[in-house]
C-alpha positions as CSV (number, residue, x, y, z in Angstrom):
1,X,-10.2,51.7,-52.5
2,X,-6.4,51.8,-53.2
3,X,-5.9,53.7,-50.0
4,X,-8.0,51.2,-48.1
5,X,-6.0,48.3,-49.5
6,X,-2.7,50.1,-48.5
7,X,-4.0,50.6,-44.9
8,X,-5.0,46.9,-44.6
9,X,-1.6,45.8,-45.9
10,X,0.1,48.2,-43.5
11,X,-1.9,46.9,-40.6
12,X,-1.0,43.4,-41.6
13,X,2.7,44.1,-41.6
14,X,2.3,45.8,-38.3
15,X,0.9,42.8,-36.5
16,X,3.5,41.0,-34.4
17,X,4.8,37.8,-35.8
18,X,3.7,34.7,-33.9
19,X,6.8,32.8,-32.9
20,X,6.9,29.1,-33.5
21,X,6.9,27.0,-30.3
22,X,10.2,25.8,-29.0
23,X,10.7,22.1,-29.5
24,X,11.4,20.2,-26.3
25,X,12.5,16.6,-26.9
26,X,11.5,14.1,-24.3
27,X,13.6,10.9,-24.3
28,X,11.8,7.6,-23.8
29,X,12.8,4.0,-24.0
30,X,11.0,0.7,-24.0
31,X,9.2,0.8,-20.6
32,X,5.6,-0.2,-21.0
33,X,3.0,1.0,-20.2
34,X,5.0,4.3,-19.9
35,X,6.3,4.0,-23.5
36,X,6.6,1.3,-26.1
37,X,6.7,1.6,-29.9
38,X,4.4,-1.4,-30.0
39,X,1.6,0.5,-28.2
40,X,-0.9,2.7,-30.1
41,X,-1.2,4.9,-27.1
42,X,1.2,5.1,-24.1
43,X,1.4,7.0,-20.9
44,X,4.2,9.4,-21.7
45,X,2.6,10.3,-25.0
46,X,-0.6,11.2,-23.3
47,X,1.3,13.4,-20.8
48,X,3.0,15.2,-23.6
49,X,-0.3,15.8,-25.3
50,X,-1.6,17.5,-22.1
51,X,1.6,19.5,-21.7
52,X,1.0,20.9,-25.2
53,X,-2.6,21.6,-24.5
54,X,-2.0,23.9,-21.5
55,X,0.6,26.2,-23.1
56,X,1.9,27.3,-26.5
57,X,5.5,28.4,-25.8
58,X,6.9,24.8,-26.1
59,X,6.1,21.8,-28.3
60,X,6.9,18.7,-26.3
61,X,7.8,15.8,-28.6
62,X,8.9,12.3,-28.0
63,X,12.3,11.0,-29.0
64,X,12.9,7.2,-28.7
65,X,16.3,6.3,-27.2
66,X,18.0,3.1,-26.0
67,X,17.8,2.6,-22.3
68,X,21.6,2.8,-21.9
69,X,21.7,5.8,-24.2
70,X,19.5,8.0,-22.1
71,X,22.3,9.6,-20.2
72,X,24.0,10.9,-23.3
73,X,20.6,11.9,-24.7
74,X,20.2,14.5,-21.9
75,X,23.8,15.7,-22.0
76,X,24.9,19.0,-23.7
77,X,25.5,17.3,-27.0
78,X,22.6,14.9,-26.7
79,X,19.3,15.1,-28.6
80,X,16.9,15.5,-25.7
81,X,16.0,17.8,-22.8
82,X,14.3,15.7,-20.2
83,X,12.8,12.4,-19.3
84,X,9.6,11.3,-17.5
85,X,9.1,8.6,-15.0
86,X,12.7,8.0,-14.0
87,X,14.2,7.3,-10.6
88,X,17.3,9.4,-9.7
89,X,19.0,6.2,-8.5
90,X,18.9,4.8,-12.0
91,X,22.4,6.2,-12.8
92,X,21.5,9.9,-12.7
93,X,23.6,10.5,-9.6
94,X,26.6,9.7,-11.9
95,X,25.6,12.1,-14.7
96,X,28.5,14.4,-15.7
97,X,26.2,17.4,-16.2
98,X,23.7,19.1,-14.0
99,X,20.2,17.7,-13.8
100,X,17.2,18.6,-11.7
101,X,14.3,16.3,-10.7
102,X,10.7,16.9,-9.9
103,X,8.7,15.7,-7.0
104,X,7.6,12.1,-7.3
105,X,4.8,11.5,-9.8
106,X,4.3,7.8,-9.2
107,X,5.6,5.0,-6.9
108,X,6.9,2.1,-9.0
109,X,7.4,-1.5,-7.8
110,X,9.0,-4.4,-9.5
111,X,9.3,-8.0,-8.4
112,X,10.7,-11.4,-9.4
113,X,8.4,-13.5,-11.6
114,X,8.6,-17.3,-12.3
115,X,6.2,-19.9,-13.8
116,X,3.8,-21.6,-11.5
117,X,4.5,-25.3,-11.0
118,X,3.3,-28.0,-8.6
119,X,5.0,-27.6,-5.2
120,X,6.7,-24.4,-6.2
121,X,6.2,-21.6,-3.7
122,X,7.9,-18.4,-2.5
123,X,11.0,-20.3,-1.5
124,X,11.8,-20.8,-5.2
125,X,12.9,-17.1,-5.4
126,X,15.7,-17.9,-3.0
127,X,17.1,-20.7,-5.2
128,X,20.6,-20.1,-6.4
129,X,21.8,-20.7,-10.0
130,X,18.5,-19.7,-11.7
131,X,18.6,-18.5,-15.2
132,X,17.6,-14.8,-15.0
133,X,16.5,-12.7,-17.9
134,X,17.2,-8.9,-17.8
135,X,16.8,-5.9,-20.1
136,X,19.7,-4.1,-21.8
137,X,20.3,-0.8,-20.1
138,X,18.3,-1.6,-17.0
139,X,19.7,-1.5,-13.5
140,X,19.7,-4.5,-11.2
141,X,20.9,-3.9,-7.6
142,X,21.7,-7.6,-7.1
143,X,24.2,-7.1,-9.9
144,X,25.7,-4.0,-8.3
145,X,23.8,-1.8,-10.8
146,X,26.4,-2.8,-13.4
147,X,25.8,-1.3,-16.9
148,X,28.3,-3.3,-18.9
149,X,26.4,-5.9,-20.9
150,X,29.4,-8.3,-21.0
151,X,29.9,-8.1,-17.3
152,X,26.2,-8.8,-16.7
153,X,26.2,-11.8,-19.0
154,X,29.6,-13.3,-18.1
155,X,30.0,-12.4,-14.4
156,X,26.4,-12.5,-13.2
157,X,25.0,-15.0,-15.8
158,X,22.2,-12.6,-16.8
159,X,20.6,-13.3,-20.2
160,X,19.8,-9.9,-21.8
161,X,17.1,-9.0,-24.2
162,X,15.5,-5.7,-25.3
163,X,12.0,-6.0,-24.0
164,X,9.9,-7.4,-21.2
165,X,7.7,-9.2,-23.7
166,X,10.8,-11.1,-25.0
167,X,11.8,-12.1,-21.5
168,X,8.2,-13.2,-20.7
169,X,8.1,-15.4,-23.8
170,X,11.4,-17.0,-22.9
171,X,10.1,-17.6,-19.3
172,X,7.0,-19.3,-20.6
173,X,9.0,-21.4,-23.1
174,X,11.2,-22.6,-20.3
175,X,14.4,-20.9,-21.5
176,X,14.5,-18.8,-18.4
177,X,13.7,-19.5,-14.7
178,X,13.2,-16.0,-13.5
179,X,12.5,-12.5,-14.8
180,X,11.7,-9.2,-13.1
181,X,8.5,-7.2,-14.0
182,X,7.1,-4.0,-12.8
183,X,3.7,-4.1,-11.1
184,X,2.4,-1.6,-13.7
185,X,3.5,-4.0,-16.5
186,X,1.8,-7.0,-14.9
187,X,-1.5,-5.1,-14.3
188,X,-1.7,-3.3,-17.7
189,X,0.2,-5.4,-20.3
190,X,-0.6,-9.0,-19.4
191,X,-3.8,-10.9,-20.1
192,X,-5.6,-12.6,-17.3
193,X,-4.6,-16.0,-18.7
194,X,-0.9,-15.0,-18.7
195,X,-1.1,-13.7,-15.1
196,X,-2.7,-16.9,-13.9
197,X,0.3,-18.8,-15.1
198,X,2.8,-16.7,-13.2
199,X,4.2,-17.0,-9.7
200,X,4.9,-13.6,-8.3
201,X,7.2,-12.8,-5.5
202,X,5.2,-11.6,-2.5
203,X,7.9,-9.0,-1.7
204,X,8.8,-6.2,-4.2
205,X,12.5,-6.3,-5.1
206,X,12.6,-2.6,-5.7
207,X,10.4,0.4,-4.9
208,X,11.0,3.5,-7.0
209,X,9.9,7.1,-6.9
210,X,9.3,8.0,-10.5
211,X,10.0,11.6,-11.4
212,X,10.9,13.8,-14.3
213,X,14.6,14.4,-14.9
214,X,15.4,17.7,-16.5
215,X,18.8,18.6,-18.0
216,X,19.6,22.0,-16.6
217,X,20.7,24.7,-19.0
218,X,19.0,23.3,-22.1
219,X,15.7,24.2,-23.8
220,X,13.2,24.4,-20.9
221,X,14.0,25.7,-17.4
222,X,13.4,23.1,-14.7
223,X,11.3,25.6,-12.7
224,X,9.1,26.2,-15.7
225,X,8.6,22.5,-16.4
226,X,7.8,21.8,-12.7
227,X,5.1,24.5,-13.0
228,X,3.5,22.8,-16.0
229,X,3.4,19.5,-14.1
230,X,1.9,21.2,-11.1
231,X,-0.8,22.6,-13.3
232,X,-1.6,19.2,-14.8
233,X,-1.8,17.8,-11.3
234,X,-4.1,20.5,-10.0
235,X,-6.4,20.1,-13.0
236,X,-6.6,16.4,-12.4
237,X,-5.1,15.6,-15.8
238,X,-2.3,13.4,-14.5
239,X,-4.8,11.3,-12.5
240,X,-7.0,10.9,-15.5
241,X,-4.1,9.5,-17.5
242,X,-2.9,7.2,-14.8
243,X,-6.5,5.8,-14.4
244,X,-6.8,5.4,-18.2
245,X,-3.8,3.1,-18.1
246,X,-4.8,1.4,-14.9
247,X,-1.7,2.6,-13.2
248,X,-2.1,2.7,-9.4
249,X,-1.2,5.9,-7.6
250,X,-0.1,6.6,-4.0
251,X,-2.2,9.0,-1.9
252,X,-0.9,12.6,-2.2
253,X,1.3,12.1,-5.3
254,X,-1.0,12.7,-8.2
C-alpha cells in the first residue's frame, strides 16, 4: 500500500502544471449599448464572455476608463491592451505608439437630435447659435475634433456632460437645443415614448466603421486576437450578440 501511495504521489508531481490564463484588459467607456456601468448586460461584456468561451490561453476582462483616457490606457504604461468598437479616426491616428485595427465589425451612425415642436422641421438643424450638448472625450468634426474641454466649451459653446442620458434629460428639460445620438442608442436605449418626442435629422452626421483597436507589443498579438474574432464570426456568435441588443448590422460584416 505504501508503494502504491508513493507511485500515485509521484505521478501527481509528474503531471504538467496548468498555467493560469493571461489577463487581457479591454478598455471600455460610457458608450451604450456597447458599454455602460448602468446596464446589467452590455454588448462588449457579452463579446468578452464569448472570447473566453472559445479559448483558455487568455482571460479577457473589462476595464472601465474615461473616454479621453483611452489613448493612455493602451499605451505601454497604460492599464489595457485593446478596445472594441472604435473607429480609427477617433484619435488613434495620433497615437504615439503602434496600434493595429481589425476589419470592421459594425457600421455606426450618429445624427443630430432635437425636440419636436409645432412647425419645426429639418431646417431647424441648420439654425445657428443652438445650445449643443456633447460628451467629455468624444470627437466632433464640426468642432475640428478638438479634445480640450475648455476649448470646446469656450470657443465652440458646447456644453459637456459625461453621458448621453444626461444630455437627453437636458434636451427634454429645455436646457439644450441640440444633441447628437448614435442610431444604436436611439434604437436600444430609448423608450417608444421618448423616441416619439424627438426630431431626428434625416441625414446622419457621421458614419463610422467600428473595429477593435489592439496595442501592438502588449499582452495579446493582434494576429491572434483577429483570429479569435474571425472564429466568433464564423460560429455566428457575433451576430447573435448584435441581434440580442437590437444592433443593426451591414451585409457582409458580421
